[in-house]
C-alpha positions, 0 to 999 in steps of 0.5 A, spaced: 384 519 904 384 511 903 389 506 900 388 505 893 386 498 891 392 496 887 387 493 881 384 499 881 391 502 879 392 498 874 385 499 870 387 506 870 393 505 867 389 501 861 384 507 861 390 512 861 394 508 855 388 507 850 383 513 852 377 509 851 374 504 857 371 499 852 379 498 849 381 498 857 376 493 859 378 488 853 386 489 854 384 486 861 379 482 859 374 485 863 367 488 861 365 496 860 362 496 867 367 493 871 372 498 869 368 504 870 366 501 877 373 500 879 375 508 877 369 510 881 372 506 886 379 509 886 376 516 885 373 515 892 379 512 895 383 518 893 378 523 893 378 526 887 378 525 880 383 522 877 380 522 868 377 528 865 374 527 858 376 530 852 374 530 845 381 525 844 378 520 850 379 519 857 385 524 860 389 523 867 388 529 872 394 531 875 392 526 882 391 521 876 397 522 873 400 520 879 396 514 881 398 512 874 406 512 876 404 508 881 401 503 877 407 503 873 411 501 879 406 496 880 406 493 873 414 493 873 414 489 879 409 484 876 413 483 870 420 482 874 417 476 878 415 474 870 421 475 867 425 472 872 429 469 866 431 476 864 427 476 858 423 482 857 416 482 856 409 486 857 407 492 852 411 498 851 408 505 848 412 510 844 409 516 840 414 519 834 414 522 827 412 518 821 419 518 818 423 516 825 417 511 826 418 507 820 426 508 820 429 508 826 424 505 831 421 499 827 428 496 826 430 497 833 424 494 835 425 488 831 432 487 833 430 487 841 424 483 840 429 477 836 432 477 843 426 478 847 420 475 843 415 477 849 416 484 848 410 488 845 411 495 842 406 500 840 407 506 836 402 512 835 405 515 829 404 523 830 407 530 829 407 534 835 409 538 841 412 533 847 406 532 851 405 535 858 401 529 861 403 524 856 396 521 857 397 512 856 405 513 852 411 510 856 415 516 852 415 520 846 420 522 841 420 528 838 424 534 833 426 540 838 428 540 844 422 540 848 420 544 854 418 539 858 416 539 866 417 532 871 420 528 865 427 527 862 429 529 855 434 525 852 438 528 845 438 522 840 441 526 834 440 530 828 438 530 822 437 534 815 432 536 811 435 537 804 431 540 797 429 534 792 426 533 785 424 528 781 428 527 775 422 527 770 420 534 774 427 536 772 428 535 765 421 538 764 423 543 768 430 545 769 435 544 774 435 550 779 442 553 780 441 557 786 436 558 792 433 564 787 431 559 782 428 554 787 423 560 790 420 560 783 418 552 784 412 549 787 413 546 795 412 540 798 411 540 805 407 540 811 400 544 811 403 550 815 397 552 819 397 545 822 404 545 823 405 543 832 412 543 831 416 550 831 422 547 828 419 544 821 417 551 820 423 551 815 419 553 809 417 559 812 423 561 815 428 560 809 423 559 803 418 564 804 416 566 797 414 558 795 408 556 793 405 550 796 403 545 791 402 539 795 402 539 803 400 534 807 401 532 815 404 525 813 412 526 810 411 519 806 406 523 802 411 528 802 416 524 798 411 520 793 409 527 791 416 529 790 417 523 786 411 524 781 413 530 780 408 535 785 413 540 786 420 540 789 420 537 797 423 539 803 424 531 805 428 529 810 435 526 807 434 518 810 428 518 807 429 522 800 435 518 799 432 512 798 430 513 792 434 513 786 429 517 781 430 523 787 436 529 786 438 533 792 438 540 790 443 544 793 446 541 799 452 546 799 447 551 800 441 548 804 441 543 809 437 544 814 439 541 821 434 538 826 435 534 833 431 528 834 429 529 842 427 523 847 421 525 853 421 520 858 418 520 865 422 517 871 417 512 873 416 508 866 424 509 866 425 504 871 421 499 868 426 494 865 422 493 858 422 501 857 429 502 859 431 497 854 427 500 848 429 507 850 437 504 849 435 500 842 433 507 839 439 511 841 444 505 838 440 505 832 440 513 831 447 513 833 448 507 828 444 511 822 448 518 824 451 518 817 444 517 814 441 522 818 445 527 816 445 525 808 452 524 808 451 518 805 446 518 800 444 514 795 440 518 790 444 518 783 445 525 783 446 531 787 445 538 783 450 544 786 
């Protein structure tokens, strides 16, 4: 094996981040042909394939993942040279659920960028298990304790799912007095067949006979559908409690606790920018603990 060119490693990192040669070329100020040539040169130097084509784009092979880790160290070294005044710069890319991205990640990043305006954040909003390859990501935030290899799993904090209905819906249908009555109403929640996170199968475990009214892969749709009376929503309290037209039902009987976890490999965590973003997320998650647990709801009433 020949020692790889450092620039080729950085090109590999760019392809891994986007999953596309064209996007990597644009980010690096190169053309598609140059990117392809550099990847070919890197594979020749390392003696194997570094990328594999999938339906979602280019993903790292096992050899490519090791090479990309080396590229992270190179990028971090360059960033340290550029950040000699103590400010942070560069791009940090993460994935997280829709609700976490909007109500925890976005404000945490806004605070951080107020101090480090050269820092850029990219969020891939998705609800899924922790990836074993983490192609193109510096870290992930997932629901439920992940089973991962060659990575660190950091517990961020718990949050609670509650049952909610709009005031208009309850005025028309009557407020359920117990869980047995809740089960007679239609449910607003995730599409069961498309759920990738075991911890979110709450409706099938605890509300098995509720019929689906409106199902969607996006939790913001759950909230809005519940607000317009599509049914009873199984919603994160920290999202639903923001809306005074929603009423939480039977909070003493139904409060499903889940946990946010952050998954990061050691190599990205050595980058000061990534470490700072991770710390900002940890701090704000702790700060928002009562809201995440539904302990400080702003919805106008709770039906016992």
